[in-house]
C-alpha positions in Angstrom: 0.0 0.0 0.0 1.0 3.6 -0.4 0.1 6.5 1.8 -2.7 8.9 1.1 -3.9 11.9 3.0 -6.7 14.4 3.3 -7.0 17.7 5.1 -10.0 18.0 7.3 -11.3 21.4 8.5 -12.3 21.2 12.2 -13.0 23.3 15.3 -9.4 22.9 16.2 -8.0 23.9 12.8 -7.1 21.9 9.7 -6.0 18.4 10.5 -3.9 16.4 8.0 -4.9 12.8 8.2 -2.7 10.1 6.7 -3.5 6.5 6.0 -1.8 3.5 4.5 -4.5 1.3 3.1 -7.1 1.0 5.8 -4.7 1.9 8.7 -4.4 5.5 10.0 -0.8 6.4 10.4 -0.9 10.2 11.1 -3.0 13.0 12.3 -1.2 16.3 12.3 -2.0 19.9 13.2 -0.6 22.8 11.2 2.9 23.6 12.6 2.8 20.2 14.4 6.0 19.3 16.3 7.9 16.5 14.5 5.5 16.7 11.5 7.0 14.5 8.7 7.6 16.1 5.3 4.5 16.3 3.1 6.1 14.0 0.6 5.6 11.1 3.1 1.8 11.8 3.1 1.2 10.5 -0.4 -1.4 12.1 -2.7 -4.3 14.1 -1.3 -7.7 12.5 -1.8 -11.1 13.0 -0.4 -11.9 9.3 -0.5 -11.5 6.7 2.2 -11.5 9.1 5.2 -15.3 9.1 5.9 -15.2 7.1 9.1 -12.3 9.0 10.8 -13.9 12.3 9.7 -17.2 11.3 11.2 -15.7 10.1 14.5 -13.5 13.2 14.8 -16.5 15.4 14.2 -18.5 13.6 16.9 -15.6 13.8 19.3 -15.2 17.6 18.7 -18.9 18.1 19.1 -18.8 16.4 22.5 -20.9 13.3 21.5 -18.1 10.7 21.3 -15.7 9.7 24.1 -13.6 7.1 22.4 -12.5 6.1 18.9 -12.9 2.8 17.0 -10.5 3.2 14.2 -7.6 1.1 12.9 -4.4 2.9 14.0 -0.9 2.0 13.0 1.5 4.6 14.6 5.1 4.2 13.5 7.7 4.5 16.2 10.2 2.7 18.4 9.1 -0.1 20.7 9.4 2.4 23.7 7.3 5.0 21.9 4.6 2.5 21.0 4.5 1.4 24.7 4.0 5.0 25.8 1.4 5.6 23.1 -0.4 2.5 24.3 -0.5 3.9 27.8 -2.0 7.1 26.4 -5.0 5.1 25.0 -5.6 3.9 28.6 -6.2 7.3 30.1 -9.9 7.6 30.3 -11.9 10.4 28.6 -12.1 13.4 30.9 -9.1 12.4 33.0 -5.4 13.2 33.0 -2.1 11.6 33.9 1.3 13.1 34.5 4.5 12.1 32.6 5.8 10.8 35.9 2.8 8.6 36.4 3.2 7.1 33.0 6.9 6.5 33.7 6.0 4.6 36.9 3.4 2.6 35.0 6.2 1.5 32.6 8.0 0.0 35.6 10.1 3.0 36.7 13.0 2.3 34.3 12.3 5.4 32.3 12.2 9.1 33.4 9.3 11.4 33.0 11.4 13.3 30.4 11.9 10.2 28.3 8.1 9.6 28.5 7.6 13.2 27.5 9.8 12.9 24.5 7.8 9.8 23.4 4.5 11.6 24.0 5.7 14.5 21.9 6.4 12.2 19.0 2.8 10.8 18.9 1.9 10.7 15.2 -1.9 10.3 15.9 -2.8 13.3 18.0 -6.4 13.3 19.4 -6.9 9.7 18.3 -4.1 8.7 20.7 -4.9 11.2 23.4 -1.6 12.8 24.3 -3.5 16.0 25.3 -4.5 14.1 28.5 -0.9 14.2 29.8 -0.1 17.1 32.1 2.8 18.1 34.3 3.3 16.7 37.8 2.1 20.0 39.3 -1.2 19.6 37.4 -0.4 22.3 34.8 -0.5 22.2 31.1 2.8 21.4 29.4 3.9 21.2 25.8 1.6 19.9 23.1 2.4 19.3 19.5 -0.6 21.2 18.4 -0.1 24.1 20.8 -1.2 24.7 24.4 -4.4 26.5 23.3 -5.6 23.4 21.5 -4.6 21.2 24.4 -6.5 23.4 26.8 -9.5 23.4 24.4 -9.5 19.6 24.2 -9.3 19.2 27.9 -12.1 21.6 28.4 -14.2 19.7 25.9 -13.6 16.6 28.0 -14.2 18.6 31.2 -10.9 17.1 32.4 -9.4 18.5 35.6 -6.0 20.1 35.0 -5.1 20.8 38.6 -5.0 17.2 39.9 -4.0 14.2 37.8 -6.6 11.4 38.0 -4.9 8.5 36.2 
């Protein structure tokens, strides 16, 4: 298979969605940190993205709390372990980088976890916006802190106290 992409206009700005066959491999904001070069996205098409578009619209409208999409993020084994943990943070809740490091067995630092979180290629779908600092404050987000805050407010997630 070869990659294809679409650009979806949403409440949080244009999202570039990339797929390889039926598997979603990327969801990027404009000016996304670690955004791959556009040549890796394949040709732009409006076909084959109906389900992800529908589920994203429902999520952003506040009527969907989880996604049922075939995801295939590309990364190291450690990054994929961290991204898997992100999918376990419930809608409307948060976790700190340190909490995630402890859940990985304590062999990794919060900074290492943060680096992996920052490389998440499927923002929103793999909810890296639910990760906050140990002091309960917002920290970096590949799509910008205003988007992170908007997503957490949409989910009515507390930011002062981690719940995961």
